Structure formats: C-alpha cells, structure tokens
N, C-alpha and C positions, 0 to 999 in steps of 0.2 A: 333718445331720439333715434328715429328710424327713417330711411328714405324709401318711398314708395314709387317714384317715377325718376327716371334719368333721362333728361333732354340731351340730345348730342348732335353735334354737327356731323356731316358726312366727310366731304373732302378735307384733308388734312387731320381727320380724326378717325372715324370708323372705317373708312376706306384706306387701302394702300396709296401710295403716291402716285398721282397722275392716273388713277383708275378710271377706265371707261367713261368719257364725258357724256355719252348718249345713254348710259345706264342699261344697255340692252344685254350685255355680256352675261351668260349664264354657265359657262364651263371654262373659265380662265384658270388654268391649273395653278400658276404661281400665287394667286390669292384665295384658293379654295380653302386652306387652313383657317383663314380668318372667318369666312362665311360659315365653316363647319362649327367654329366656336360659337358663332352667334345663333346658329340653329339650335344649339343645346345649352345656351346660356340660361341659368336658373335664377337670376337675381331680379331686382326691381324692374319694372316695365321700362322699356325704352321707347321714347318718342324721338324720332328724327327730326332734326330742325336744321334746314339747309337753304343754301341760295339757289339750288337747282330748281328747275321746274318740275312739276308733277310727272310730266312725260319723261324726264330723264332720271326720275327717282323710282318710278313703278317697277321697273325691272329689277333694281337692287332690292326692294321690299319682297319682290317674288323670290329672288335667289336666297334671301335669308329666311324665306317661308314665313314672313311677318313675326320673326322671333317667337316660334311656337312654344318654347320652354320657359319663357319669362313668367314672373308672377304678375298677371295682369290685374290691375285695380280699376282701370277705366273699363266702361262697357263697350268701348270701341277701340280701334287701333289708329289713332291720328297721326298725321304727318304734317309738319309745318314746312312750307315751301316758299321760295322766292323771298327769303328773308323775312317772313311773317306776313306778307300780304295776302298769301294764298294758303288755306288750310284744308287739307283733305281729311274729312272726319273719320273715315274709315279706309284704310288702304286696301282692304279686300273688296270694297264696293265702288270706290272712287268718288263718292259724294263729296262735295266740296263747298265751302263758304270763302268769302272774301272780306278782309278788314277794310277794303277801299270804301265801302258804303258807310262805314262809321268814322272814316278820317275826316277831320275837321281842319280847314284852312281857308285862307282869303279866296281861293278859286275853287271852282267846281272840280271834284276829283276826277270826274269822267273826262273833263278837258285836259287834265294833266296825264291821264292815261292815254288819251290820243296823242299828246305831245310825246310821250314815251314811245308809242308805236311809230310815229313819224321819225322820231330820233334814230331808231334802229335801221329804218330804210336809208336815212342819210349817212350813218357811219358805215353801213354796208356798201353803198354806192362810193364812199370815199375811202374804202379799205386799201386800195392800191396806193393812194397818196399817203395815208397814215403809215403803211408799212415802209415805203420809201423814206419817209422822213425818220422812222425808227432806225432804219439801216444807215441813214446819213449820220445820225448822232452817234451811232455805235460803231460805225465803220465796219459793219460785219452783216452778212446777209441773215435774214430771219425767215422762218416759215409762213405760210399763209395765216391770215387772221381769221378768227372764228367768233362769231356772235350768236350764241345759242338763242333760239326763240323762246320767248316768255311772255306771260300775259301782263305783268304789271312792272317789268323792269327791263333795262338794257344791259346785257352783259357782254363785255369784251374779254374773252380769254387772253391772258397774257402770252404772247407767242414764244416759241422755242426758237434758239439759234438753229440755222440749217446744219451747222458743223457737229452738233451734239444733242443731247437730250435735256440741256439745261434751258430753263426759260430766261428771257432777257430781264434785266432789272426793272422791277415793277415801276419803280418812280420815274424812270424815262419813258416807259410806255404811258404812264398816266399823263405825264406832262404833254406828250404828243397828242394824245386822245383828246384832252381838254382843248387844245389849240384848234381842233377841227370841229368842235361842237358849234351848232348854229347859235346865233346872238339870243334867240328867244329862250334857249335852254340855259345859256350862261345867266340870263337875267332870273330865271326860275332858281337857278342854283344860288345866286346872290341873295334871293328873298327866302332861301331855305324851304321853298316849296317843292324842290327836288334836292336830293343829296347824293353824294358819291361815296360809296363804301369799297374798301379794297382789301384784297388778300393777296397771297403770293401768286395765286393762280389767275385772278380775275379782277377787272374793275366793273363795278355796278353803279348804274344811275337809276334812282327809283324814288318814290315818295318817302317822306320820313316816318315810314313804318319799319320797325325792326323786329328781330326775333324775339326780343323780350316782350313785344305786344302779343305775338302769337302765343308765347308761354303763358302770359297773363290771361288771353282769352280762354285757353283750355283750362286753366286753373279755376277761373270763375265759373265757366260752363259746367264743370264736373265736380265743383266743390272741393277741390284739393287745397291742402295747406302749404303755404310757401316754405315752411320749416321741414316739408316732407319731399322736397324735390332737389335734385342735383343737376348740374349742367356740365357738359365736357365740350370745350371749344378751343379753337386755336388762332382766331383771326379777330381783327378789329370789330367786325360786325357781331361777334359773340360777347363782348365785354360787358354791355348792359345786362344781358341775360345771365351771365356769369356772376355779376355783381348781385343780382336779384335773388338768385338761388341760394338755398341755405348751404349747399356743398359745391365746390367748383373744382374742377380738374382740368388739365391740359396735357398734350403730348410735348415731347421735348422739341418738336419743330415749330411750337406755337410762338406767335410774335412775342417780343420782349415786354411789350405793354400788357399782353394777356397774362404772361407769368407773373408780372407784378401785381395784377388784381387777385390772382389765385393765391399768391403768397400772402396778401393782406388778410386772407380768410383764417390764417393761423391753423388751428387743428382741423378745420372745416375745408382746407384747401390742399390740393396734391399737384405737384408738377412731376409727371412721369419722366424717368430718365430714357424712355423709349420713344421712337419716332412713330408718327402716323398711326396705322391700325394697331401696330404693337403697343403704342402708348395709350391708345383708347382702351384696348383689352385690359392692360395693366391698370388703368384708372378704374374700369368697371369692377375689377377684382378687389381693388382698394376700397371702393364705395361698399361693395357687398360684404367684405371682411369686417368693416367697422360700423356701418350703418344699416345692416340688414340682418336682424336677430336670427330669421329663419335660415340664413346660411350655415348655422352651426348645427 
C-alpha cells in the first residue's frame, strides 16, 4: 500500500504555534526552517485542509512555493478552506468552488449563508460586551477579540490574556460567545442547520459541512482511492477526515479525542511526540518512510 496524497490542517499542524493569522508574512525568520522543509519536501502531494479563509491561506501557499518538490499526482494544486465549504481548485490561479450549492437541508443554504453574515456583524458589534463578560468570569483582563472575515462561516479567535501570550480557556470563551448569539441562530443550532466547531485557537459557526466533505469532493473529482490518502490534524474539526483517511497522524498538541482516533488506526496511525509544525514534519517523514516506496 502506498500513500499518494496527504491532506493536512494548517494551524496546529503545518504551522508553528499562533503563526500569522492573516497569512501575509513572507520573511518570519523563526519559522523559516519549517517553510524551507516544505519547499524541499519530496513526498506524497500535500493538500492543505484548513478552517482559514483563502485570503488568509494564499500567502502561506506562496511562502511554501506551492510545495514545488512534492510528487504531484493531481493535475492541480487544490486547497480546502473554511472547513470544507470553500475549495480552491488551484492555489496558483485562485479558481474556487463552493460545496454550499450541493448542501441539502430544510432551509435554503443561501439563506443560512446570509444568516452567517448577519451573525458576524452581530458578534463584532457585541465584541466589547463579550470581552467584558469573559474578563468578569476569569477575573483577568484579556486582549481584543478578533473575527476574521470569511465567506461561509463565522470565526471568533480565542483571545489572549493581556498579561502573557497564553490564550484564555476555550471552554469559557465558547460559553460566553454562545450566550450572545441571536435567538434565530440558537434555533438553527438547535435544528443542526448550523453547527459549532472548536479548536484551541478559535470557535467557528458554520453550515454542517466539514473538512471530510472537502476531502471526499476532491477524491471523487480526481478519481483518487481512499486507501491512498493520509490526513494530519489536531482538532475536533479534523476527526471525521482523520477517520475517513487510510492513514492518520497528529502532532503532540492535538486534542485527546484526536489522538484517540489516530491510535485506533493501529499500524496506520501515528501520534508524533513533537508539537505543531515539528510534529507535522515528523508525521510527513513517518508517512513517507512507511507508505511511499519512492522515498527509498
């Protein structure tokens, strides 16, 4: 058995901890060694699978030079963005498709997307209230809240304490954020027409489209076999795709639930002892050494 394509998350995996949220940085010296590795990486094709928008991913793809040394099996260089809802078919050209059109639910998905856009305006307008409530619960000052613009989801970055570079507990931030959601959005969450996905860095509200849907879309479009794909992830939003892929890996900073799913894969799963980008690079080396015959 050989692996031809590795799908991988960015934040928490391929990127160093808390790396440039806007994705425009091109000369960050502390992270250069990771990008140098990706630019010379000779293994199976990498397809980025991220919760970031394309606008916050494009600069990262530019910095890695679109992984120029990988063994490309697809005719294009796709990127899965916004947890699967938005797929850029070729990162060099920016042509994209959306899985929203194929999404089936009781409501018109276009109406749900408008609801998502309205929700972002609401939470931005209420950001000072949300911040004060988080500070009240933690009895500590926190930094400004950030809501990165996206097409098909609302993302609230988990804020940092003002006193250090640590993020506040995600659970507390999630509880407060849910408290300030409009009743209409809470109703849609209750009906599972919108869902909440969480990671250590962010809370996302979006349609029930996941990264695994993006992976399946590309597999079907380009005739890949599921047994020839691997997945590297670290958060709740990665679990379904990790389970679907033949080979699954995660860095040491991954959620415990992710590690559990990876370990269930037995010989086809690997939990790296290294954190973040070092863990992802270690996972790529593990995949290449075991499931990529050309590496020898």
